[in-house]
N, C-alpha and C positions, 0 to 999 in steps of 0.2 A: 613528492615527485611522482608524476604520472608515468607509469611504465606501460608500454604498448606490448601486449602479448601477441605472439604470432597467431595468425588465423582469425583474428578479430579486428573489425574495422574500428576506426577512431570513435565513431558514435557509440559503438558497443562498449568501448573502454570508458567513455564518459558515463554511461549508464551504470557500469559496475562501480565506478568511483562514487556516483550519487547514492547507489545502494549502500555502500559502506558508510557514507556520511549519515544517511537516514537511520541506519542501524545504531550508530553511536548516539544520534539524537533520541531514538526510541529508548535506549538504555537510560539516558538522562531524564527523559520525561517519566519513565517508569519509576526511577529512583525518587523523583519529586512528586510522585503520585498525581501527575497532571493528566487526567483522563481525556479531556478534550484534545490536548496536544498528542497524546498517544494515538487517538483515533485518526487524526490528520496524518500522522506519520505512517501508521499502518496502511492507510489508503494510498499514500504515495509509494510505499514499498510494494504494494500490490500492483500498482500501475507499472512500476519499473520492472518487476518480475514478469509481468505479462509481456512487456516490450522485449524482454530478453528471452521470451519463450520458455520461461520457467513457470508453467501454468499451475502446477500443484502448489508451489510457493505463493503464487498470486492469489489463489483461492484462499489459502490459509490467512494471508495478511488482510485480504478484503473482508473475510468473515470476522476477523478480529475487530476491524474497524466498524463493521455493521453492528456487532454486539455492543461495543462501547457507545456508539451513537444512539442505539436504542435505550441505553440507560440514562442519557442526559438530554436527549432531544425532547421537545414537546411534540409528541406524535400526532397531535391535532393540527399542527402547523403545516400548511401546504408546502413550504420550503423544505421542511424536515422530511416530509413524505416523499418529495421529489428526490432529495439526496439519498434516502434509503432505497428508492426504486432504482436510481442510477447504480448504486452499489450492487443491488441484487442482479441487475442486468450484466454488470461487469463480472460478477461471480459466475453467473450462468455461462457467459461467453468463455471464460477461462476453463470452467469445468468441461465444456464441450470440446476443448482442445487438448485435454489430457490423454 
């Protein structure tokens, strides 16, 4: 059941619910030692935290995603380079808002 907290709009409530779901998914991906899925989930958690203006948490999640991606991406691949550059920009943006 989705409960609405006073002082937060419905969109904010949905983001919080999504954050909870992604944290559960991260725990499962970690238990399964699925690094690619962990990276995707960390990236999503970073985006949600940024949207909720939880910038320190966003930086933490995005850096975790970046670290995992660096381990399994072919760093010579332009698509991988673009993905990492996008993450770095998001990290920098969140750091600037702390």
